[in-house]
C-alpha positions in Angstrom: 71.1 81.0 128.9 74.3 82.9 129.8 76.3 84.3 127.3 80.1 83.7 128.2 82.0 86.6 126.3 85.8 86.4 126.5 86.8 89.9 129.0 90.3 90.2 127.4 91.5 91.3 124.1 94.3 89.0 122.8 97.8 90.2 123.8 99.9 90.2 121.0 102.7 92.8 119.9 104.7 92.8 116.6 107.5 90.9 117.9 105.7 87.9 119.6 106.8 84.6 118.8 104.8 82.2 120.8 101.1 82.6 121.4 99.5 80.9 124.4 96.1 79.6 122.9 93.1 78.4 125.8 89.3 78.8 125.2 87.7 80.9 128.0 88.4 82.0 131.5 85.7 81.3 134.2 82.4 83.0 133.8 83.2 85.5 137.0 85.7 87.3 134.6 82.9 87.9 132.3 80.7 89.3 135.0 83.5 91.2 136.9 82.9 89.0 140.1 86.4 88.2 140.9 87.2 85.9 143.8 90.3 87.2 146.3 93.3 86.2 144.8 92.1 86.2 141.1 93.9 88.5 138.9 92.1 90.4 136.5 94.2 89.2 133.4 94.3 86.1 131.2 94.6 82.7 133.0 94.0 85.0 136.4 91.9 82.3 138.2 93.1 81.7 141.7 92.1 77.9 141.0 94.5 78.0 137.6 97.8 76.9 137.4 99.2 78.5 134.2 100.8 81.4 136.4 102.2 79.1 139.0 103.7 77.0 136.2 105.5 79.9 134.9 106.2 81.7 138.3 108.4 78.6 138.9 110.1 78.0 135.3 111.1 81.8 135.2 111.5 82.2 139.0 109.3 85.6 138.5 108.4 85.8 142.0 104.6 86.7 141.1 101.9 88.3 143.0 98.6 86.1 143.1 96.3 88.9 144.4 93.5 91.4 142.8 96.1 94.2 142.5 97.3 96.1 139.3 101.0 95.3 140.2 100.0 91.8 139.7 98.5 92.4 136.1 101.7 94.6 135.3 104.1 91.5 136.5 102.4 89.3 134.2 102.3 91.9 131.2 106.1 92.9 131.4 106.8 89.1 131.3 105.0 88.2 128.5 106.5 91.2 126.4 110.3 90.5 127.7 109.7 86.6 126.5 108.0 87.5 123.3 104.8 85.4 124.4 101.3 86.6 123.6 97.8 85.2 124.5 95.1 84.5 122.1 92.5 82.3 123.4 90.6 80.6 120.5 87.0 80.9 122.0 85.5 84.8 121.6 82.0 83.8 123.1 79.8 81.1 123.9 76.4 80.0 125.3 76.3 78.0 128.6 73.1 76.5 130.3 74.7 76.1 133.7 77.0 79.0 134.4 80.6 77.2 135.3 84.2 77.0 133.3 83.5 73.5 131.7 84.8 73.5 128.2 82.2 70.7 127.6 79.3 73.2 128.7 79.9 75.4 125.7 77.0 75.6 123.2 77.0 77.8 120.0 80.7 78.7 120.2 81.9 81.8 118.2 85.8 81.5 117.4 88.3 83.9 117.0 90.2 84.5 113.7 93.4 83.0 114.7 94.7 82.8 111.2 94.0 86.3 110.7 96.2 87.1 113.9 98.7 85.1 112.5 98.6 86.7 109.3 99.2 90.1 110.8 101.7 89.2 113.6 104.2 87.3 111.3 106.7 86.6 113.6 104.7 84.2 115.6 106.0 80.5 115.2 104.6 78.6 117.7 100.8 78.3 119.4 101.1 76.7 122.6 97.5 75.0 123.5 96.9 74.7 127.1 94.8 71.8 126.6 94.4 69.0 123.7 92.2 67.6 121.0 89.4 66.4 123.4 85.8 67.9 122.6 85.8 71.8 122.9 89.6 72.1 123.8 91.9 74.5 122.3 93.3 72.1 119.7 89.8 70.8 118.9 88.4 74.4 118.1 91.8 75.4 116.0 91.3 72.1 113.8 87.8 73.2 113.3 89.0 76.6 112.4 91.7 75.3 110.1 89.0 73.7 108.1 87.6 77.1 106.9 90.9 77.6 105.3 92.0 74.0 103.9 94.6 73.6 106.2 95.6 70.3 108.1 97.7 70.0 110.9 100.6 67.2 110.1 101.8 65.3 113.2 105.6 65.6 114.2 105.1 63.9 117.5 102.0 61.8 118.8 103.5 61.5 122.6 101.9 63.9 125.0 102.5 66.9 124.8 101.7 66.2 121.0 103.4 68.5 118.3 102.1 69.3 114.7 102.9 71.9 112.2 100.8 73.7 109.3 101.7 76.0 106.5 100.7 79.4 106.7 98.2 80.2 103.7 99.4 82.7 101.6 103.1 82.8 103.0 105.7 80.5 100.8 108.1 79.4 103.8 106.3 80.1 106.9 105.6 76.7 109.2 103.9 77.5 112.5 104.2 74.6 115.2 101.5 73.7 117.6 102.1 72.1 120.9 99.0 70.6 122.9 100.2 70.9 126.7 98.3 69.1 129.3 95.6 71.6 130.5 96.5 73.8 133.8 93.5 73.0 135.3 92.7 70.5 138.3 90.1 68.7 136.2 93.5 67.3 134.1 95.0 65.8 137.4 93.3 62.7 137.0 94.6 62.2 133.5 98.2 63.2 134.5 97.9 60.6 137.1 97.2 58.0 134.4 100.5 58.9 132.4 102.9 56.2 133.1 105.9 58.9 132.9 104.2 60.3 135.7 103.2 57.2 137.6 107.4 56.1 137.1 108.6 59.4 138.6 105.9 59.3 141.4 107.2 56.0 142.4 110.8 57.1 142.5 110.1 60.4 144.2 106.3 60.1 146.4 106.4 64.1 146.8 106.3 64.6 142.9 103.3 66.9 142.4 100.9 67.1 139.1 102.0 70.9 139.6 105.8 69.6 139.3 104.6 67.4 136.5 103.5 70.2 134.4 106.4 72.9 135.3 108.6 69.8 134.0 106.5 69.6 130.8 105.8 73.0 130.3 109.8 74.3 130.7 111.1 73.0 127.6 108.0 74.5 125.1 108.2 78.2 127.0 112.1 78.2 127.0 113.1 76.3 124.1 113.1 78.6 120.8 113.1 76.2 118.0 110.7 73.3 118.3 111.2 71.7 114.8 111.7 67.8 115.4 111.3 68.2 119.0 110.2 64.7 120.5 110.1 63.2 117.0 
């Protein structure tokens, strides 16, 4: 049995307004056996696409290498954009040492509501995946049940948008967006989307990466998400 623990603390500051929420990085980030091209930071896998997506959206000219400079680029960007990262899984057990969300057992969750209580300017959670079993939205819904909170749907169209009222805070509403996962495993799902098929027919060079860039752009650059896609 492999105990897969999250290698990074939440990256949040007092002025953070949006949190990126996933599950766990690949096990090699826990053991320290990084591959060439990995970046020793959140979402730093060379096989992942989040930083490639953000690199295109914000024209960051990021380095994709195992260097301190590559890490600093990402930290500086997050601070500048008032973005934070707080994956919801703290640890999980695995029979097979891989990055599959479905392979996680006996999952221990981070207290995301506790972080939101501490960092009161956070108004949006950007899930890097949906409500499929062991996805970030799935675990967040489970976490909310401990507080008697339910997500209220704003839009059921992918990427789905919900909101909830923070407990103990009179007028604070937090919005959640379930983005298409920035992993290769989600490519098949994207290929089945009618919106993707339509663009692909008109532009054969259109890729699943560009689909994500187009989807993510609105939610990373737009600051008031209330009512979007409603």
